[in-house]
ChimeraX commands (.cxc) that place a marker at each C-alpha (Angstrom):
marker #1 position -12.93,14.39,5.83 radius 0.5
marker #1 position -9.99,12.48,4.37 radius 0.5
marker #1 position -10.38,8.99,2.91 radius 0.5
marker #1 position -7.92,6.42,1.62 radius 0.5
marker #1 position -9.50,3.87,-0.69 radius 0.5
marker #1 position -7.59,0.80,-1.88 radius 0.5
marker #1 position -8.35,-1.28,-4.94 radius 0.5
marker #1 position -6.79,-4.11,-6.92 radius 0.5
marker #1 position -6.69,-7.03,-4.53 radius 0.5
marker #1 position -7.80,-10.52,-5.45 radius 0.5
marker #1 position -6.79,-14.13,-5.95 radius 0.5
marker #1 position -3.64,-14.96,-7.88 radius 0.5
marker #1 position -1.56,-18.08,-8.40 radius 0.5
marker #1 position 1.97,-18.36,-7.01 radius 0.5
marker #1 position 4.39,-16.60,-9.32 radius 0.5
marker #1 position 1.72,-14.24,-10.55 radius 0.5
marker #1 position 1.37,-10.47,-10.29 radius 0.5
marker #1 position -1.10,-8.00,-8.84 radius 0.5
marker #1 position -1.21,-4.23,-8.76 radius 0.5
marker #1 position -2.74,-2.33,-5.85 radius 0.5
marker #1 position -3.86,1.28,-5.95 radius 0.5
marker #1 position -4.79,3.71,-3.20 radius 0.5
marker #1 position -6.49,7.04,-3.73 radius 0.5
marker #1 position -6.52,9.79,-1.13 radius 0.5
marker #1 position -9.41,12.21,-1.23 radius 0.5
marker #1 position -10.76,15.10,0.81 radius 0.5
marker #1 position -9.61,18.59,1.75 radius 0.5
marker #1 position -5.95,17.69,1.42 radius 0.5
marker #1 position -3.27,20.33,1.72 radius 0.5
marker #1 position -0.32,18.02,1.26 radius 0.5
marker #1 position 0.68,14.37,1.62 radius 0.5
marker #1 position 3.89,13.19,3.20 radius 0.5
marker #1 position 5.03,9.60,3.35 radius 0.5
marker #1 position 2.69,7.02,1.82 radius 0.5
marker #1 position 3.00,3.34,2.58 radius 0.5
marker #1 position 1.57,-0.14,2.24 radius 0.5
marker #1 position 1.21,-2.54,5.17 radius 0.5
marker #1 position 0.15,-6.17,5.26 radius 0.5
marker #1 position -1.64,-8.12,7.95 radius 0.5
marker #1 position -1.87,-11.89,7.69 radius 0.5
marker #1 position -4.35,-13.87,9.83 radius 0.5
marker #1 position -3.16,-14.04,13.42 radius 0.5
marker #1 position -0.22,-11.72,12.79 radius 0.5
marker #1 position 0.56,-8.09,13.46 radius 0.5
marker #1 position 0.31,-5.47,10.76 radius 0.5
marker #1 position 3.71,-5.02,9.12 radius 0.5
marker #1 position 5.26,-2.46,6.81 radius 0.5
marker #1 position 5.67,-3.67,3.22 radius 0.5
marker #1 position 6.94,-0.53,1.53 radius 0.5
marker #1 position 6.94,3.23,1.95 radius 0.5
marker #1 position 7.66,6.20,-0.27 radius 0.5
marker #1 position 8.37,9.76,0.84 radius 0.5
marker #1 position 6.98,12.86,-0.82 radius 0.5
marker #1 position 10.32,13.26,-2.62 radius 0.5
marker #1 position 10.28,9.66,-3.84 radius 0.5
marker #1 position 12.65,7.93,-1.40 radius 0.5
marker #1 position 11.58,4.29,-1.11 radius 0.5
marker #1 position 11.92,1.70,1.61 radius 0.5
marker #1 position 11.02,-2.00,1.40 radius 0.5
marker #1 position 10.66,-4.89,3.79 radius 0.5
marker #1 position 13.38,-7.49,3.17 radius 0.5
marker #1 position 10.73,-10.08,2.31 radius 0.5
marker #1 position 9.54,-8.12,-0.75 radius 0.5
marker #1 position 12.75,-6.53,-2.05 radius 0.5
marker #1 position 13.19,-7.25,-5.74 radius 0.5
marker #1 position 9.57,-8.39,-6.12 radius 0.5
marker #1 position 7.41,-5.42,-5.11 radius 0.5
marker #1 position 7.61,-1.83,-6.34 radius 0.5
marker #1 position 5.99,1.16,-4.68 radius 0.5
marker #1 position 5.26,4.34,-6.60 radius 0.5
marker #1 position 3.13,7.43,-6.25 radius 0.5
marker #1 position 1.47,10.09,-8.36 radius 0.5
marker #1 position 1.45,13.35,-6.43 radius 0.5
marker #1 position -0.81,15.03,-8.99 radius 0.5
marker #1 position -3.51,12.44,-8.33 radius 0.5
marker #1 position -2.85,11.83,-4.61 radius 0.5
marker #1 position -2.33,8.15,-5.32 radius 0.5
marker #1 position 0.08,5.43,-4.28 radius 0.5
marker #1 position 0.59,2.11,-6.01 radius 0.5
marker #1 position 2.10,-1.27,-5.20 radius 0.5
marker #1 position 3.17,-3.53,-8.04 radius 0.5
marker #1 position 3.58,-7.06,-6.73 radius 0.5
marker #1 position 5.42,-9.62,-8.85 radius 0.5
marker #1 position 6.55,-13.20,-8.22 radius 0.5
marker #1 position 3.89,-13.53,-5.56 radius 0.5
marker #1 position 4.24,-16.26,-2.94 radius 0.5
marker #1 position 1.63,-17.92,-0.71 radius 0.5
marker #1 position 3.20,-16.14,2.27 radius 0.5
marker #1 position 2.26,-12.79,0.67 radius 0.5
marker #1 position -1.37,-13.64,1.42 radius 0.5
marker #1 position -2.74,-10.89,3.66 radius 0.5
marker #1 position -4.95,-7.87,3.86 radius 0.5
marker #1 position -3.02,-4.93,2.43 radius 0.5
marker #1 position -3.60,-1.49,3.93 radius 0.5
marker #1 position -2.74,1.89,2.51 radius 0.5
marker #1 position -1.32,4.43,4.97 radius 0.5
marker #1 position -0.43,8.09,4.57 radius 0.5
marker #1 position 0.57,11.20,6.49 radius 0.5
marker #1 position -1.85,13.85,5.30 radius 0.5
marker #1 position -2.06,17.52,6.11 radius 0.5
marker #1 position -5.52,19.05,6.28 radius 0.5
marker #1 position -5.58,21.52,9.18 radius 0.5
marker #1 position -2.70,19.66,10.76 radius 0.5
marker #1 position -0.69,16.56,9.95 radius 0.5
marker #1 position -2.40,13.27,10.72 radius 0.5
marker #1 position -1.87,9.62,9.87 radius 0.5
marker #1 position -4.64,7.86,7.96 radius 0.5
marker #1 position -5.46,4.23,7.08 radius 0.5
marker #1 position -7.46,2.72,4.27 radius 0.5
marker #1 position -10.00,-0.05,4.80 radius 0.5
marker #1 position -7.75,-2.75,3.37 radius 0.5
marker #1 position -7.87,-5.04,0.36 radius 0.5
marker #1 position -7.43,-8.82,0.43 radius 0.5
marker #1 position -4.63,-10.44,-1.53 radius 0.5
marker #1 position -4.68,-14.23,-1.71 radius 0.5
marker #1 position -1.89,-16.19,-3.35 radius 0.5
marker #1 position -2.94,-19.77,-3.88 radius 0.5
marker #1 position -3.03,-22.47,-6.52 radius 0.5
marker link #1:1,2 radius 0.2
marker link #1:2,3 radius 0.2
marker link #1:3,4 radius 0.2
marker link #1:4,5 radius 0.2
marker link #1:5,6 radius 0.2
marker link #1:6,7 radius 0.2
marker link #1:7,8 radius 0.2
marker link #1:8,9 radius 0.2
marker link #1:9,10 radius 0.2
marker link #1:10,11 radius 0.2
marker link #1:11,12 radius 0.2
marker link #1:12,13 radius 0.2
marker link #1:13,14 radius 0.2
marker link #1:14,15 radius 0.2
marker link #1:15,16 radius 0.2
marker link #1:16,17 radius 0.2
marker link #1:17,18 radius 0.2
marker link #1:18,19 radius 0.2
marker link #1:19,20 radius 0.2
marker link #1:20,21 radius 0.2
marker link #1:21,22 radius 0.2
marker link #1:22,23 radius 0.2
marker link #1:23,24 radius 0.2
marker link #1:24,25 radius 0.2
marker link #1:25,26 radius 0.2
marker link #1:26,27 radius 0.2
marker link #1:27,28 radius 0.2
marker link #1:28,29 radius 0.2
marker link #1:29,30 radius 0.2
marker link #1:30,31 radius 0.2
marker link #1:31,32 radius 0.2
marker link #1:32,33 radius 0.2
marker link #1:33,34 radius 0.2
marker link #1:34,35 radius 0.2
marker link #1:35,36 radius 0.2
marker link #1:36,37 radius 0.2
marker link #1:37,38 radius 0.2
marker link #1:38,39 radius 0.2
marker link #1:39,40 radius 0.2
marker link #1:40,41 radius 0.2
marker link #1:41,42 radius 0.2
marker link #1:42,43 radius 0.2
marker link #1:43,44 radius 0.2
marker link #1:44,45 radius 0.2
marker link #1:45,46 radius 0.2
marker link #1:46,47 radius 0.2
marker link #1:47,48 radius 0.2
marker link #1:48,49 radius 0.2
marker link #1:49,50 radius 0.2
marker link #1:50,51 radius 0.2
marker link #1:51,52 radius 0.2
marker link #1:52,53 radius 0.2
marker link #1:53,54 radius 0.2
marker link #1:54,55 radius 0.2
marker link #1:55,56 radius 0.2
marker link #1:56,57 radius 0.2
marker link #1:57,58 radius 0.2
marker link #1:58,59 radius 0.2
marker link #1:59,60 radius 0.2
marker link #1:60,61 radius 0.2
marker link #1:61,62 radius 0.2
marker link #1:62,63 radius 0.2
marker link #1:63,64 radius 0.2
marker link #1:64,65 radius 0.2
marker link #1:65,66 radius 0.2
marker link #1:66,67 radius 0.2
marker link #1:67,68 radius 0.2
marker link #1:68,69 radius 0.2
marker link #1:69,70 radius 0.2
marker link #1:70,71 radius 0.2
marker link #1:71,72 radius 0.2
marker link #1:72,73 radius 0.2
marker link #1:73,74 radius 0.2
marker link #1:74,75 radius 0.2
marker link #1:75,76 radius 0.2
marker link #1:76,77 radius 0.2
marker link #1:77,78 radius 0.2
marker link #1:78,79 radius 0.2
marker link #1:79,80 radius 0.2
marker link #1:80,81 radius 0.2
marker link #1:81,82 radius 0.2
marker link #1:82,83 radius 0.2
marker link #1:83,84 radius 0.2
marker link #1:84,85 radius 0.2
marker link #1:85,86 radius 0.2
marker link #1:86,87 radius 0.2
marker link #1:87,88 radius 0.2
marker link #1:88,89 radius 0.2
marker link #1:89,90 radius 0.2
marker link #1:90,91 radius 0.2
marker link #1:91,92 radius 0.2
marker link #1:92,93 radius 0.2
marker link #1:93,94 radius 0.2
marker link #1:94,95 radius 0.2
marker link #1:95,96 radius 0.2
marker link #1:96,97 radius 0.2
marker link #1:97,98 radius 0.2
marker link #1:98,99 radius 0.2
marker link #1:99,100 radius 0.2
marker link #1:100,101 radius 0.2
marker link #1:101,102 radius 0.2
marker link #1:102,103 radius 0.2
marker link #1:103,104 radius 0.2
marker link #1:104,105 radius 0.2
marker link #1:105,106 radius 0.2
marker link #1:106,107 radius 0.2
marker link #1:107,108 radius 0.2
marker link #1:108,109 radius 0.2
marker link #1:109,110 radius 0.2
marker link #1:110,111 radius 0.2
marker link #1:111,112 radius 0.2
marker link #1:112,113 radius 0.2
marker link #1:113,114 radius 0.2
marker link #1:114,115 radius 0.2
marker link #1:115,116 radius 0.2
marker link #1:116,117 radius 0.2
marker link #1:117,118 radius 0.2
view
């Protein structure tokens, strides 16, 4: 059984920073691409940032220069550092990863709420 567990969400004022973490656990053989998605109320889930197993990173235009994705392959973790937060960043943030156990499958975390408001 593989689990992705996010942590680090909360309430922050505009211009502030938050750091999200996601830990993968279970009988993991290897992890491929890891990513963060956001879903605002009434909107579809959208990719925020992704990072390959070799460290290649991709960002949504809306977060370039403000958010940084990183991973620690020794700990099976992925992180999202969010700076200069805006009210429009308010959403539930989900961790996502391609994980090999007996075969390769895509997994989602349960989500963590990020609210940017004064």
